Structures are given as C-alpha cells and as structure tokens.
C-alpha positions as CSV (number, residue, x, y, z in Angstrom):
1,M,7.0,27.1,-7.0
2,P,9.0,24.8,-4.6
3,A,5.7,23.3,-3.2
4,G,5.2,21.6,-6.6
5,L,8.5,19.8,-6.1
6,L,7.6,18.9,-2.6
7,A,4.3,17.5,-3.8
8,G,6.1,15.3,-6.3
9,V,8.6,14.1,-3.6
10,A,5.7,13.4,-1.2
11,A,3.9,11.4,-3.9
12,V,7.0,9.3,-4.6
13,L,7.8,8.7,-1.0
14,L,4.2,7.7,-0.3
15,A,4.3,5.3,-3.2
16,R,7.5,3.8,-1.9
17,G,6.0,3.6,1.6
18,G,3.0,1.8,0.2
19,D,5.3,-0.7,-1.6
20,E,7.2,-1.3,1.7
21,A,3.9,-1.7,3.5
22,Q,2.9,-4.5,1.1
23,V,6.3,-6.2,1.7
24,V,5.7,-6.0,5.4
25,L,2.2,-7.5,5.0
26,D,3.6,-10.3,2.8
27,H,6.2,-11.1,5.6
28,I,3.4,-11.2,8.2
29,L,1.3,-13.5,6.1
30,A,4.2,-15.8,5.5
31,W,4.9,-16.0,9.2
32,W,1.2,-16.2,10.3
33,P,-1.3,-16.8,7.5
34,N,-4.3,-16.1,9.6
35,A,-2.9,-12.9,11.0
36,P,-5.5,-10.7,9.1
37,L,-8.3,-12.2,11.2
38,V,-6.8,-10.4,14.2
39,M,-4.9,-7.4,12.8
40,T,-7.3,-6.3,10.1
41,P,-10.3,-5.7,12.3
42,L,-8.3,-4.3,15.1
43,G,-6.3,-2.1,12.7
44,F,-9.5,-0.8,11.1
45,A,-11.1,-0.1,14.5
46,F,-8.0,1.7,15.9
47,S,-7.6,3.8,12.7
48,A,-11.2,4.8,12.6
49,Y,-11.1,5.8,16.3
50,A,-7.7,7.6,16.0
51,T,-8.6,9.4,12.8
52,R,-11.8,10.7,14.3
53,R,-10.3,11.5,17.7
54,W,-7.0,13.1,16.7
55,F,-7.0,13.6,12.9
56,D,-10.6,14.5,12.1
57,G,-10.7,15.5,8.4
58,A,-8.3,12.7,7.3
59,Q,-11.1,10.2,6.7
60,G,-11.6,8.6,3.3
61,S,-10.0,9.6,0.0
62,G,-9.0,13.2,0.5
63,I,-10.5,14.4,-2.8
64,P,-13.9,15.2,-1.2
65,Q,-12.0,17.3,1.3
66,I,-10.5,19.4,-1.4
67,I,-13.9,19.8,-3.1
68,A,-15.4,20.8,0.3
69,C,-12.6,23.3,0.8
70,N,-13.4,25.0,-2.5
71,V,-16.9,25.6,-1.2
72,L,-16.4,26.4,2.5
73,P,-15.3,30.0,3.3
74,S,-11.7,30.6,4.4
75,T,-12.9,31.4,7.9
76,S,-14.3,27.9,8.4
77,K,-12.6,25.9,11.1
78,T,-13.5,22.7,9.4
79,R,-11.9,23.9,6.2
80,S,-8.7,24.9,8.0
81,N,-8.6,21.5,9.7
82,M,-9.0,19.5,6.5
83,V,-5.8,21.1,5.1
84,S,-3.8,21.4,8.3
85,V,-0.3,19.9,8.6
86,K,-1.5,17.7,11.4
87,V,-4.2,16.1,9.3
88,G,-1.7,15.7,6.4
89,I,0.8,13.9,8.6
90,G,-1.9,11.8,10.2
91,K,-3.3,10.8,6.9
92,A,0.0,9.6,5.6
93,V,0.8,7.6,8.8
94,M,-2.6,6.0,9.0
95,L,-2.6,5.1,5.3
96,L,0.7,3.2,5.5
97,F,-0.5,1.5,8.7
98,L,-3.7,0.4,7.1
99,L,-1.9,-1.0,4.0
100,V,0.1,-3.2,6.4
101,C,-3.3,-4.3,7.9
102,G,-4.5,-5.4,4.5
103,A,-7.0,-2.6,3.7
104,S,-8.2,-2.3,0.1
105,I,-7.3,1.3,-0.3
106,G,-5.2,3.5,-2.6
107,R,-2.7,6.2,-1.9
108,E,-3.6,8.6,-4.8
109,G,-6.5,10.4,-3.1
110,P,-4.6,10.9,0.1
111,T,-1.7,12.2,-2.0
112,V,-4.1,14.8,-3.4
113,Q,-4.9,16.0,0.1
114,I,-1.4,15.9,1.3
115,A,-0.1,17.8,-1.8
116,A,-2.8,20.5,-1.2
117,V,-1.7,20.9,2.4
118,M,1.9,21.5,1.1
119,M,0.7,24.0,-1.5
120,L,-1.3,26.0,1.0
121,L,1.5,26.0,3.6
122,A,4.0,27.2,1.0
123,G,1.5,29.8,-0.2
124,R,1.0,31.1,3.3
125,I,4.7,31.3,3.9
126,G,5.2,33.1,0.5
127,G,2.3,35.4,1.0
128,V,0.1,33.9,-1.8
129,R,-3.5,34.4,-1.0
130,R,-5.2,32.6,-3.9
131,E,-6.0,29.5,-1.8
132,G,-8.5,28.2,-4.4
133,A,-5.8,28.0,-7.0
134,L,-3.3,26.5,-4.6
135,L,-5.8,23.8,-3.7
136,L,-6.3,22.9,-7.4
137,A,-2.6,23.0,-8.1
138,G,-1.9,20.7,-5.1
139,G,-4.5,18.2,-6.2
140,A,-3.2,18.2,-9.8
141,A,0.4,17.8,-8.6
142,G,-0.6,14.9,-6.3
143,I,-2.2,12.9,-9.2
144,A,0.7,13.8,-11.5
145,G,3.3,12.7,-9.0
146,A,1.5,9.6,-7.8
147,F,0.9,8.0,-11.2
148,N,3.6,9.8,-13.3
149,T,0.6,11.1,-15.4
150,P,1.1,14.9,-15.9
151,I,-1.7,15.4,-18.4
152,A,-4.2,13.5,-16.2
153,G,-3.1,15.8,-13.3
154,V,-4.2,18.9,-15.2
155,V,-7.4,17.3,-16.5
156,F,-8.2,16.0,-13.0
157,A,-7.9,19.5,-11.5
158,I,-10.3,21.0,-14.1
159,E,-12.9,18.2,-14.2
160,E,-13.0,16.8,-10.7
161,L,-11.7,19.3,-8.2
162,A,-13.3,22.4,-9.6
163,R,-16.5,22.7,-11.6
164,R,-15.9,26.4,-11.7
165,Y,-12.4,26.8,-13.2
166,E,-10.8,30.2,-13.7
167,A,-8.4,30.7,-16.5
168,R,-6.0,32.6,-14.3
169,T,-5.3,29.4,-12.3
170,N,-3.9,27.7,-15.5
171,G,-0.3,28.8,-14.8
172,T,-0.3,27.8,-11.2
173,V,-1.8,24.3,-11.9
174,I,0.5,23.6,-14.9
175,L,3.6,24.8,-13.0
176,A,2.8,22.6,-10.0
177,V,2.2,19.6,-12.3
178,L,5.4,20.3,-14.1
179,L,7.5,20.4,-11.0
180,A,5.8,17.4,-9.4
181,G,6.4,15.5,-12.6
182,F,10.0,16.5,-12.6
183,A,10.5,15.4,-9.0
184,S,8.8,12.0,-9.8
185,L,11.1,11.7,-12.9
186,V,14.2,12.3,-10.9
187,L,13.3,10.1,-8.0
188,A,11.4,7.2,-9.7
189,G,12.6,7.5,-13.3
190,N,10.6,7.7,-16.5
191,Y,8.2,4.8,-15.9
192,T,4.7,3.8,-17.0
193,Y,2.5,2.9,-14.0
194,F,1.1,-0.4,-15.3
195,G,3.7,-1.0,-18.0
196,H,2.7,-1.1,-21.6
197,S,-0.6,-2.8,-22.5
198,P,-0.6,-5.0,-25.6
199,A,-4.1,-3.7,-26.5
200,A,-4.4,-2.5,-30.1
201,L,-7.0,-1.7,-32.6
202,T,-8.0,-4.4,-35.0
203,H,-8.2,-4.2,-38.8
204,N,-11.9,-4.8,-38.5
205,A,-13.7,-2.0,-36.7
206,W,-16.7,-4.0,-35.5
207,P,-14.9,-6.0,-32.7
208,D,-13.5,-2.7,-31.4
209,V,-17.0,-1.1,-31.4
210,L,-18.6,-4.1,-29.8
211,A,-15.9,-4.1,-27.1
212,V,-16.5,-0.4,-26.4
213,I,-20.3,-0.9,-26.1
214,I,-20.0,-4.0,-23.8
215,C,-17.3,-2.6,-21.5
216,G,-18.9,0.8,-21.4
217,I,-22.3,-0.5,-20.3
218,V,-21.1,-3.2,-17.9
219,G,-18.3,-1.0,-16.4
220,G,-20.6,2.0,-16.0
221,A,-23.3,-0.1,-14.3
222,L,-20.9,-1.7,-11.9
223,G,-19.0,1.5,-11.2
224,G,-22.2,3.4,-10.6
225,T,-23.5,0.7,-8.3
226,F,-20.3,0.9,-6.3
227,S,-20.5,4.7,-6.0
228,Q,-24.2,4.6,-5.0
229,L,-23.5,2.1,-2.3
230,L,-20.5,4.1,-1.1
231,V,-22.5,7.4,-0.9
232,W,-25.2,5.6,1.0
233,G,-22.6,4.1,3.4
234,I,-20.9,7.4,4.1
235,V,-23.8,9.9,3.9
236,R,-26.9,7.9,4.8
237,L,-25.8,5.1,7.1
238,P,-24.6,7.3,9.9
239,R,-28.0,8.9,10.1
240,L,-29.6,5.5,10.5
241,W,-27.3,4.9,13.5
242,G,-28.1,8.3,15.0
243,G,-24.8,9.7,14.0
244,W,-21.3,8.4,14.5
245,S,-19.5,8.6,17.9
246,N,-15.9,7.6,18.3
247,I,-16.9,4.2,19.7
248,K,-19.6,3.5,17.1
249,I,-17.3,4.2,14.2
250,A,-14.6,2.0,15.7
251,V,-17.0,-0.9,16.1
252,F,-18.4,-0.5,12.6
253,A,-14.8,-0.3,11.2
254,G,-13.8,-3.4,13.1
255,I,-16.8,-5.3,11.6
256,C,-15.8,-4.1,8.1
257,G,-12.2,-5.1,8.8
258,L,-13.2,-8.6,9.8
259,V,-15.2,-9.1,6.5
260,V,-12.2,-7.7,4.5
261,A,-9.9,-10.2,6.3
262,V,-12.2,-13.2,5.6
263,I,-12.5,-12.3,1.9
264,G,-8.8,-11.7,1.7
265,L,-8.0,-15.1,3.1
266,A,-10.6,-16.8,0.9
267,T,-8.9,-15.3,-2.2
268,H,-5.4,-16.4,-1.1
269,D,-4.6,-12.8,-0.1
270,A,-5.4,-11.4,-3.6
271,T,-7.8,-8.7,-2.4
272,F,-5.5,-7.2,0.3
273,G,-3.9,-3.9,-0.5
274,T,-4.1,-1.7,-3.5
275,G,-4.4,-4.5,-6.0
276,Y,-1.6,-3.1,-8.2
277,D,0.2,-6.4,-8.9
278,Q,-3.1,-8.1,-9.8
279,A,-4.1,-5.3,-12.1
280,K,-0.8,-5.1,-13.8
281,G,-0.8,-8.9,-14.5
282,I,-4.3,-8.8,-15.9
283,I,-3.6,-5.8,-18.1
284,Q,-0.4,-7.2,-19.5
285,L,-2.0,-10.7,-19.9
286,T,0.7,-12.3,-17.8
287,S,-1.6,-13.6,-15.1
288,H,-5.2,-14.9,-14.8
289,M,-7.5,-14.2,-11.9
290,S,-10.7,-15.9,-11.0
291,W,-14.0,-14.3,-12.2
292,T,-14.7,-13.6,-8.5
293,Y,-11.8,-11.2,-8.2
294,G,-13.6,-8.2,-9.6
295,P,-16.7,-8.5,-7.5
296,L,-14.8,-9.3,-4.3
297,K,-12.3,-6.5,-4.9
298,L,-15.4,-4.2,-5.3
299,I,-16.8,-5.4,-1.9
300,V,-13.6,-5.0,0.1
301,T,-12.9,-1.6,-1.4
302,L,-16.4,-0.6,-0.5
303,L,-16.0,-1.8,3.1
304,S,-12.6,-0.2,3.4
305,S,-13.9,3.2,2.1
306,M,-17.1,3.6,4.1
307,C,-15.9,2.9,7.6
308,G,-14.1,6.2,8.4
309,I,-10.5,5.2,7.8
310,P,-8.1,7.1,5.5
311,G,-7.6,5.7,2.0
312,G,-8.3,6.3,-1.7
313,L,-10.3,4.7,-4.4
314,F,-8.1,5.0,-7.5
315,A,-5.8,2.0,-7.3
316,P,-8.3,-0.5,-6.0
317,S,-10.9,0.7,-8.5
318,L,-8.5,0.2,-11.3
319,S,-7.7,-3.2,-10.0
320,A,-11.4,-4.2,-9.7
321,G,-11.9,-2.8,-13.3
322,A,-9.1,-5.0,-14.5
323,G,-10.7,-8.0,-12.8
324,F,-14.0,-7.2,-14.6
325,G,-12.2,-6.7,-17.8
326,G,-10.5,-10.0,-17.5
327,T,-13.8,-11.7,-16.9
328,L,-15.4,-10.1,-19.9
329,A,-12.4,-11.1,-22.1
330,G,-12.9,-14.7,-21.0
331,M,-16.6,-14.5,-21.9
332,L,-16.0,-12.9,-25.3
333,P,-13.2,-15.0,-26.9
334,F,-14.1,-13.5,-30.3
335,L,-12.8,-10.1,-29.2
336,P,-9.1,-9.2,-28.6
337,S,-8.4,-10.0,-24.9
338,A,-6.0,-7.1,-24.2
339,T,-8.4,-4.6,-25.7
340,V,-11.4,-5.9,-23.6
341,V,-9.3,-5.8,-20.4
342,L,-8.1,-2.3,-21.0
343,L,-11.6,-1.0,-21.9
344,G,-12.9,-2.9,-18.8
345,V,-10.5,-0.9,-16.6
346,V,-11.5,2.5,-18.0
347,G,-15.2,1.6,-18.1
348,Y,-15.4,0.6,-14.5
349,F,-13.1,3.5,-13.3
350,A,-15.1,6.1,-15.2
351,G,-18.3,4.6,-13.7
352,V,-16.9,5.0,-10.2
353,V,-15.5,8.5,-10.4
354,Q,-17.9,9.8,-13.1
355,S,-15.1,12.0,-14.6
356,P,-14.8,10.6,-18.1
357,L,-12.0,12.8,-19.3
358,T,-9.8,12.1,-16.3
359,A,-10.6,8.4,-16.5
360,F,-9.5,7.8,-20.1
361,V,-6.5,10.1,-19.9
362,I,-5.1,8.5,-16.8
363,V,-5.6,5.0,-18.1
364,A,-4.0,5.9,-21.4
365,E,-1.0,7.5,-19.7
366,M,-0.5,4.7,-17.1
367,T,-0.6,1.9,-19.7
368,G,1.2,3.7,-22.6
369,S,-1.8,3.1,-24.8
370,D,-1.7,6.1,-27.1
371,Q,-3.1,4.1,-30.0
372,M,-6.2,3.3,-27.9
373,V,-7.2,6.9,-27.1
374,V,-10.4,6.9,-29.2
375,P,-11.8,3.6,-27.8
376,L,-10.8,4.6,-24.3
377,M,-12.5,7.9,-24.7
378,A,-15.7,6.3,-26.2
379,T,-15.9,3.7,-23.4
380,S,-15.3,6.2,-20.7
381,L,-18.1,8.5,-22.0
382,L,-20.5,5.6,-22.4
383,A,-19.7,4.3,-18.9
384,Y,-20.2,7.8,-17.5
385,A,-23.6,8.0,-19.0
386,V,-24.6,4.6,-17.7
387,S,-23.2,5.3,-14.3
388,R,-25.3,8.5,-14.0
389,M,-28.4,6.4,-14.4
390,V,-27.4,4.4,-11.3
391,C,-25.8,7.1,-9.2
392,K,-27.1,10.6,-9.9
393,H,-24.2,12.5,-8.3
394,P,-20.5,11.9,-8.7
395,V,-19.2,10.1,-5.6
396,Y,-16.5,12.6,-4.6
397,H,-18.9,15.6,-5.0
398,A,-21.7,13.8,-3.1
399,I,-19.3,13.1,-0.2
400,G,-17.7,16.5,-0.4
401,Y,-21.0,18.4,-0.3
402,D,-22.1,16.3,2.7
403,M,-18.9,17.4,4.4
404,V,-19.9,21.0,3.7
405,R,-23.4,20.4,5.1
406,Q,-21.9,18.8,8.2
407,A,-19.4,21.7,8.6
408,W,-22.1,24.3,8.4
409,K,-24.2,22.4,10.9
410,K,-21.3,21.9,13.3
411,E,-20.0,25.4,13.2
412,N,-23.5,26.9,13.5
413,L,-24.1,24.8,16.6
414,A,-20.7,25.9,18.0
415,A,-21.5,29.5,17.3
416,H,-24.7,29.3,19.3
417,G,-23.0,27.6,22.3
418,H,-24.3,24.0,21.7
419,G,-21.0,22.2,21.8
420,D,-18.7,21.1,19.0
421,G,-21.1,19.3,16.8
422,P,-21.2,15.6,16.1
423,A,-17.5,15.0,16.1
424,G,-17.3,16.2,19.7
425,H,-19.8,13.6,21.0
C-alpha cells in the first residue's frame, strides 16, 4: 500500500518542517526578543480566522476529526471536508506557521489527520471502499512515522481511534504502519525520539512502587484537569459566547496568543513550541527546569489548543509531563530521579489522553525504556483511573462526538433550507 509510505514520508517532512520552524523562531527571538508580543497574538488570530474561513475541519489536533469520521456516514459533507486534500494541506501549512509564532502545539495529531487524508485518497484512486479501515490505518501510520514508534501506532489505532475494532482491519493497519516505519527509517534513520532514558528498576521494590503510586496519582489528576478544561473550552465556551463567528474566534485566539506570548517571555522562551528540547533534557537528566515549567506549559498548551487553531497535544503534553516529573523528582530525593521523571511523563500523558496502553507503549518506545515496561504500565493505568474521576470522557472522544453533534445540526439545518449552520455565520 503506497499510501503507507507516503504517510511515513509526510510524517518525517512535517517533523523536519517543525524543526526548521523552531530555528526560524529562535532567529526571530535573537533579532527581536519581544517579537512574540506582536506576532503570537496576530498569528493566532489570523490562523483561527483563516482556518475557519478557508480550511474548516483543520482546527485542533486532528485525532477528534478521525474519530468523528468513524461515526459520521460517508454521505456527510462535514466528514468529507475533514479528510479533504484541501484541509490536509491547510493543516500542514498553518501548523508550521503557528510553530514559528510560538504556539505550544505538537505535530503528531495533525500528522494523524494528514496521513488519513492520504490513505483515503489512495483508497479512492485504487478503488478500495473500506474507508473505516483506511482511516484507522492512516492514523496508525501517522503516529508510527511521527515518533518512530510502530507498536504504539498499532495500539493507538485500536485503543484511541476505534472503540469498535474489526479483526479484518488488522492487515491494513499493520501494513500501513510497517511502510510508514520503513519510510521513517530510510529518511530519518533508526532513532529513539527522546534518546535513551537512564531510568532503571532498583534492587529494592518499594521505591519503584512508591514512585508509581505518586506519579500515577499526581499525573492522572493534573492530566485529567487539563482535559476537563480543554473540553470545556472547546465544547462549552462557544455556547456561552452564543457560538463562534469568524471574528469572535479570531479575537479570542488573539487574546490566547497574547497570554502565550507573555508566559513565553517570562520563562525565557522555554514554553514556546513543542517543548521537545526541554523534555529531552529533563528525561535524560542533562538539564534542570524550574518547578513552574510544568504548570506553565500546561497553561500555554491549553490556550493554544482551545482557540480554534491547528495543533496537536502529544508533544507539549509529554513536555509538561517531563516538567511535572522533574519537579516530583526534586521533591522526592529518596527516589531515583530518572525513574520519577519518566513515570511523571507517562502519568501525565495517560491522564491527558486517557488511553493507558498507548501512553505507556509510546513512552517506552520513544525513550528506549524496555526495562521499565511494568512500572510504566502500572503508572499509566493508575493515572488513567485517577483522570477518569476528574474528566469523565476521554478528551479526543468528547471533542470528536461534539463535532458529530455539530455536523448533524449543521447538515440538518442546511437540508431544511436554513443556511450553512454555525460555520457560515
């Protein structure tokens, strides 16, 4: 299936584009340190307006769109729009532009949507009609290619994208992941996303058990709080404002962008972008961040994700989790620091996405921590349970099903001659 190769190529190109966007931002900051006070709010406002006006369906992560597409009928115009080539291109362009502006967003969720677009396009050209399988395969290939984590790609497709998984899709998903992984291997080499973590099990089981309990509870509570706030911001807030118009969403995005800029400058630019460098340094114990990094990264990611601009949650959530893990490690000197940091990453990440299997597999693969699989799994499951007490519905599914509700409302209104729904006003 050539589309699997294309998905892997797209993931690598988007990753390299994201790296170049960070370089451009660094050059801008070196030339004019206060530039974010202007370009971040204006960039957010423009992107929110342009996305809604010309690329409607490209907002946010991209994962909720694929979940919604698995629910909406193939005849739905909203469904077709979410996985159109136009939206895929717009999402990629806007994502890179926003990274230059300093948005705290990731490229992995967008890669899922873009890869799904490629799979569907290839399927239509090749006469493959099983669009549900193609959507799952595209999502899996996107994660596998973005992180060089093939096992996590398969688990992600089963656990996150489809609650109803058919055995006959196995071959399609695994083949797509295999080809995406091959493309990533050829273009980017055999790398581990965050390098190798020095975390290891101790000879005494009690420190490990205590680290699992603390990181699972704290990470789950913080991740669940983030998800609950994000669902409120995306699903509930527009209703309080009487629905979003193009101008309203642009103004709101500009306000969010200004706050992101102020926090970024206050942290000496640490909270801008994906947070990859900060997370890698904390995980490998080569750098130390202030205890404020985790909470502030949570806030800027929340603001970047709820204002209608394209961007994912994976990378900034992993970075915030590393910040929280680093803080916990400093507060618990009697526990191994590297272990606490790594468990803090998986605890917070599992709390955000509420997909415990995906969380521990992806963290294990991206840090080369095969020997930490059991503690990672235990922390992830505990964090998931705690997060569900705070946020009852997984964030991607809550947003995805809200998209389904809006699509039905919009298309029903259009069918009865009452205009194009909220997006048209």
